[in-house]
mmCIF file of the C-alpha atoms, coordinates in Angstrom:
data_MODEL
# 
_entry.id   MODEL 
# 
loop_
_atom_site.group_PDB 
_atom_site.id 
_atom_site.type_symbol 
_atom_site.label_atom_id 
_atom_site.label_alt_id 
_atom_site.label_comp_id 
_atom_site.label_asym_id 
_atom_site.label_entity_id 
_atom_site.label_seq_id 
_atom_site.pdbx_PDB_ins_code 
_atom_site.Cartn_x 
_atom_site.Cartn_y 
_atom_site.Cartn_z 
_atom_site.occupancy 
_atom_site.B_iso_or_equiv 
_atom_site.pdbx_formal_charge 
_atom_site.auth_seq_id 
_atom_site.auth_comp_id 
_atom_site.auth_asym_id 
_atom_site.auth_atom_id 
_atom_site.pdbx_PDB_model_num 
ATOM 1  C CA . MET A 1 1  ? -0.062  0.206  0.139   1.00 0.00 ? 1  MET A CA 1 
ATOM 2  C CA . ASN A 1 2  ? 3.032   2.398  0.725   1.00 0.00 ? 2  ASN A CA 1 
ATOM 3  C CA . SER A 1 3  ? 3.697   1.972  -3.082  1.00 0.00 ? 3  SER A CA 1 
ATOM 4  C CA . LYS A 1 4  ? 0.774   3.381  -4.260  1.00 0.00 ? 4  LYS A CA 1 
ATOM 5  C CA . TRP A 1 5  ? 1.363   6.614  -1.899  1.00 0.00 ? 5  TRP A CA 1 
ATOM 6  C CA . ASP A 1 6  ? 4.765   6.522  -3.404  1.00 0.00 ? 6  ASP A CA 1 
ATOM 7  C CA . GLU A 1 7  ? 3.441   6.636  -6.886  1.00 0.00 ? 7  GLU A CA 1 
ATOM 8  C CA . ARG A 1 8  ? 1.049   9.379  -6.363  1.00 0.00 ? 8  ARG A CA 1 
ATOM 9  C CA . GLU A 1 9  ? 3.385   11.589 -4.330  1.00 0.00 ? 9  GLU A CA 1 
ATOM 10 C CA . LYS A 1 10 ? 6.078   11.303 -6.920  1.00 0.00 ? 10 LYS A CA 1 
ATOM 11 C CA . ALA A 1 11 ? 2.888   12.119 -9.736  1.00 0.00 ? 11 ALA A CA 1 
ATOM 12 C CA . LEU A 1 12 ? 2.139   15.272 -7.947  1.00 0.00 ? 12 LEU A CA 1 
ATOM 13 C CA . GLU A 1 13 ? 5.739   16.679 -7.393  1.00 0.00 ? 13 GLU A CA 1 
ATOM 14 C CA . ASP A 1 14 ? 5.791   15.603 -11.293 1.00 0.00 ? 14 ASP A CA 1 
ATOM 15 C CA . GLN A 1 15 ? 2.640   17.470 -12.128 1.00 0.00 ? 15 GLN A CA 1 
ATOM 16 C CA . TYR A 1 16 ? 4.171   20.917 -10.046 1.00 0.00 ? 16 TYR A CA 1 
ATOM 17 C CA . ILE A 1 17 ? 7.812   20.508 -11.168 1.00 0.00 ? 17 ILE A CA 1 
ATOM 18 C CA . TYR A 1 18 ? 6.011   20.644 -15.281 1.00 0.00 ? 18 TYR A CA 1 
ATOM 19 C CA . ASN A 1 19 ? 3.767   23.861 -14.192 1.00 0.00 ? 19 ASN A CA 1 
ATOM 20 C CA . GLU A 1 20 ? 6.513   25.485 -12.873 1.00 0.00 ? 20 GLU A CA 1 
ATOM 21 C CA . GLU A 1 21 ? 8.807   25.097 -15.802 1.00 0.00 ? 21 GLU A CA 1 
ATOM 22 C CA . LYS A 1 22 ? 6.115   26.051 -17.952 1.00 0.00 ? 22 LYS A CA 1 
ATOM 23 C CA . LYS A 1 23 ? 5.058   29.312 -16.474 1.00 0.00 ? 23 LYS A CA 1 
ATOM 24 C CA . LYS A 1 24 ? 8.949   29.723 -16.990 1.00 0.00 ? 24 LYS A CA 1 
ATOM 25 C CA . ILE A 1 25 ? 9.035   29.208 -20.330 1.00 0.00 ? 25 ILE A CA 1 
ATOM 26 C CA . GLU A 1 26 ? 5.921   31.291 -20.999 1.00 0.00 ? 26 GLU A CA 1 
ATOM 27 C CA . LYS A 1 27 ? 8.078   34.544 -19.102 1.00 0.00 ? 27 LYS A CA 1 
ATOM 28 C CA . MET A 1 28 ? 11.297  33.596 -21.202 1.00 0.00 ? 28 MET A CA 1 
ATOM 29 C CA . ARG A 1 29 ? 8.726   33.870 -24.407 1.00 0.00 ? 29 ARG A CA 1 
ATOM 30 C CA . GLU A 1 30 ? 7.081   37.512 -23.375 1.00 0.00 ? 30 GLU A CA 1 
ATOM 31 C CA . ALA A 1 31 ? 10.473  38.563 -22.501 1.00 0.00 ? 31 ALA A CA 1 
ATOM 32 C CA . ALA A 1 32 ? 12.027  37.358 -26.261 1.00 0.00 ? 32 ALA A CA 1 
ATOM 33 C CA . ARG A 1 33 ? 8.594   39.235 -27.489 1.00 0.00 ? 33 ARG A CA 1 
ATOM 34 C CA . GLU A 1 34 ? 9.207   42.417 -25.952 1.00 0.00 ? 34 GLU A CA 1 
ATOM 35 C CA . LYS A 1 35 ? 13.078  42.488 -27.090 1.00 0.00 ? 35 LYS A CA 1 
ATOM 36 C CA . ILE A 1 36 ? 12.017  41.407 -30.570 1.00 0.00 ? 36 ILE A CA 1 
ATOM 37 C CA . ILE A 1 37 ? 9.185   44.706 -30.907 1.00 0.00 ? 37 ILE A CA 1 
ATOM 38 C CA . LYS A 1 38 ? 11.876  47.187 -29.112 1.00 0.00 ? 38 LYS A CA 1 
ATOM 39 C CA . THR A 1 39 ? 15.084  46.055 -31.669 1.00 0.00 ? 39 THR A CA 1 
ATOM 40 C CA . TYR A 1 40 ? 13.128  45.594 -34.945 1.00 0.00 ? 40 TYR A CA 1 
ATOM 41 C CA . CYS A 1 41 ? 9.532   47.390 -34.638 1.00 0.00 ? 41 CYS A CA 1 
ATOM 42 C CA . LYS A 1 42 ? 11.461  50.862 -33.285 1.00 0.00 ? 42 LYS A CA 1 
ATOM 43 C CA . ASN A 1 43 ? 10.375  53.411 -36.097 1.00 0.00 ? 43 ASN A CA 1 
ATOM 44 C CA . ARG A 1 44 ? 8.280   50.970 -38.239 1.00 0.00 ? 44 ARG A CA 1 
ATOM 45 C CA . CYS A 1 45 ? 4.588   50.917 -39.070 1.00 0.00 ? 45 CYS A CA 1 
ATOM 46 C CA . PRO A 1 46 ? 2.679   49.278 -36.921 1.00 0.00 ? 46 PRO A CA 1 
ATOM 47 C CA . LYS A 1 47 ? 0.525   48.067 -39.722 1.00 0.00 ? 47 LYS A CA 1 
ATOM 48 C CA . CYS A 1 48 ? 2.752   46.990 -42.664 1.00 0.00 ? 48 CYS A CA 1 
ATOM 49 C CA . GLY A 1 49 ? 5.787   47.765 -40.969 1.00 0.00 ? 49 GLY A CA 1 
ATOM 50 C CA . THR A 1 50 ? 8.041   50.013 -43.297 1.00 0.00 ? 50 THR A CA 1 
ATOM 51 C CA . ALA A 1 51 ? 10.267  52.305 -42.348 1.00 0.00 ? 51 ALA A CA 1 
ATOM 52 C CA . ILE A 1 52 ? 7.784   55.755 -40.908 1.00 0.00 ? 52 ILE A CA 1 
ATOM 53 C CA . MET A 1 53 ? 8.719   58.951 -41.793 1.00 0.00 ? 53 MET A CA 1 
ATOM 54 C CA . PRO A 1 54 ? 9.043   61.814 -39.742 1.00 0.00 ? 54 PRO A CA 1 
ATOM 55 C CA . MET A 1 55 ? 7.067   64.926 -40.743 1.00 0.00 ? 55 MET A CA 1 
ATOM 56 C CA . THR A 1 56 ? 6.024   68.263 -39.432 1.00 0.00 ? 56 THR A CA 1 
ATOM 57 C CA . PHE A 1 57 ? 1.914   69.301 -39.952 1.00 0.00 ? 57 PHE A CA 1 
ATOM 58 C CA . ARG A 1 58 ? 1.688   72.875 -38.674 1.00 0.00 ? 58 ARG A CA 1 
ATOM 59 C CA . GLY A 1 59 ? 4.626   72.909 -36.656 1.00 0.00 ? 59 GLY A CA 1 
ATOM 60 C CA . VAL A 1 60 ? 3.689   69.014 -34.973 1.00 0.00 ? 60 VAL A CA 1 
ATOM 61 C CA . PRO A 1 61 ? 6.472   66.811 -35.504 1.00 0.00 ? 61 PRO A CA 1 
ATOM 62 C CA . LEU A 1 62 ? 4.379   63.231 -36.943 1.00 0.00 ? 62 LEU A CA 1 
ATOM 63 C CA . ASP A 1 63 ? 5.078   60.111 -38.736 1.00 0.00 ? 63 ASP A CA 1 
ATOM 64 C CA . LYS A 1 64 ? 3.897   59.163 -41.583 1.00 0.00 ? 64 LYS A CA 1 
ATOM 65 C CA . CYS A 1 65 ? 4.064   56.371 -43.506 1.00 0.00 ? 65 CYS A CA 1 
ATOM 66 C CA . PRO A 1 66 ? 4.846   56.339 -46.648 1.00 0.00 ? 66 PRO A CA 1 
ATOM 67 C CA . THR A 1 67 ? 3.780   52.933 -48.158 1.00 0.00 ? 67 THR A CA 1 
ATOM 68 C CA . CYS A 1 68 ? 0.678   52.798 -46.398 1.00 0.00 ? 68 CYS A CA 1 
ATOM 69 C CA . GLY A 1 69 ? -0.234  56.516 -45.748 1.00 0.00 ? 69 GLY A CA 1 
ATOM 70 C CA . GLY A 1 70 ? -1.063  56.102 -41.872 1.00 0.00 ? 70 GLY A CA 1 
ATOM 71 C CA . ILE A 1 71 ? 0.024   58.999 -39.576 1.00 0.00 ? 71 ILE A CA 1 
ATOM 72 C CA . TRP A 1 72 ? 1.272   58.437 -35.907 1.00 0.00 ? 72 TRP A CA 1 
ATOM 73 C CA . LEU A 1 73 ? 0.761   60.930 -33.577 1.00 0.00 ? 73 LEU A CA 1 
ATOM 74 C CA . GLY A 1 74 ? 2.340   61.602 -30.099 1.00 0.00 ? 74 GLY A CA 1 
ATOM 75 C CA . PRO A 1 75 ? 0.406   61.358 -26.250 1.00 0.00 ? 75 PRO A CA 1 
ATOM 76 C CA . ARG A 1 76 ? -0.279  65.218 -26.880 1.00 0.00 ? 76 ARG A CA 1 
ATOM 77 C CA . ASP A 1 77 ? 0.351   65.925 -30.837 1.00 0.00 ? 77 ASP A CA 1 
ATOM 78 C CA . LEU A 1 78 ? -3.822  65.891 -31.137 1.00 0.00 ? 78 LEU A CA 1 
ATOM 79 C CA . GLN A 1 79 ? -4.313  68.661 -28.543 1.00 0.00 ? 79 GLN A CA 1 
ATOM 80 C CA . ILE A 1 80 ? -1.458  71.095 -30.088 1.00 0.00 ? 80 ILE A CA 1 
ATOM 81 C CA . LEU A 1 81 ? -3.099  70.482 -33.659 1.00 0.00 ? 81 LEU A CA 1 
ATOM 82 C CA . ALA A 1 82 ? -6.454  71.667 -32.065 1.00 0.00 ? 82 ALA A CA 1 
ATOM 83 C CA . SER A 1 83 ? -5.541  74.907 -30.509 1.00 0.00 ? 83 SER A CA 1 
ATOM 84 C CA . LYS A 1 84 ? -4.142  75.781 -33.591 1.00 0.00 ? 84 LYS A CA 1 
ATOM 85 C CA . ASP A 1 85 ? -7.201  75.379 -35.519 1.00 0.00 ? 85 ASP A CA 1 
ATOM 86 C CA . HIS A 1 86 ? -9.952  76.931 -33.392 1.00 0.00 ? 86 HIS A CA 1 
ATOM 87 C CA . ARG A 1 87 ? -12.771 76.325 -36.051 1.00 0.00 ? 87 ARG A CA 1 
ATOM 88 C CA . SER A 1 88 ? -12.224 72.519 -35.943 1.00 0.00 ? 88 SER A CA 1 
ATOM 89 C CA . TRP A 1 89 ? -14.395 70.074 -34.146 1.00 0.00 ? 89 TRP A CA 1 
ATOM 90 C CA . PHE A 1 90 ? -10.819 69.586 -32.052 1.00 0.00 ? 90 PHE A CA 1 
ATOM 91 C CA . ASP A 1 91 ? -11.716 72.440 -30.630 1.00 0.00 ? 91 ASP A CA 1 
ATOM 92 C CA . LYS A 1 92 ? -15.172 71.862 -29.352 1.00 0.00 ? 92 LYS A CA 1 
ATOM 93 C CA . TRP A 1 93 ? -14.134 67.825 -28.152 1.00 0.00 ? 93 TRP A CA 1 
ATOM 94 C CA . PHE A 1 94 ? -11.217 69.072 -26.096 1.00 0.00 ? 94 PHE A CA 1 
ATOM 95 C CA . ARG A 1 95 ? -12.723 72.063 -24.885 1.00 0.00 ? 95 ARG A CA 1 
ATOM 96 C CA . GLU A 1 96 ? -15.616 70.038 -23.376 1.00 0.00 ? 96 GLU A CA 1 
ATOM 97 C CA . GLU A 1 97 ? -13.286 68.232 -21.394 1.00 0.00 ? 97 GLU A CA 1 
ATOM 98 C CA . GLU A 1 98 ? -11.614 70.695 -19.998 1.00 0.00 ? 98 GLU A CA 1 
ATOM 99 C CA . GLY A 1 99 ? -14.331 72.419 -18.757 1.00 0.00 ? 99 GLY A CA 1 
# 
């Protein structure tokens, strides 16, 4: 009877080790994904992967993809653009939030 308990204990131990190794492998894969993104995707279009070109529109620096035409703004760039054109819906949109 003792051997059945030993087998069960060993099986549970093996399962625990397997689960812990699986977690470590997933963490390593995630770290590798992040490294790839930081290394190879920097200054690339998130849609098509082409190198993005810096440009300036109304004094605001933007990034534009020459292939698909996508434009990327920085965190506050949309508000800066809105402040430059008071006749647009941008101004209304942001002024309502501030008021």
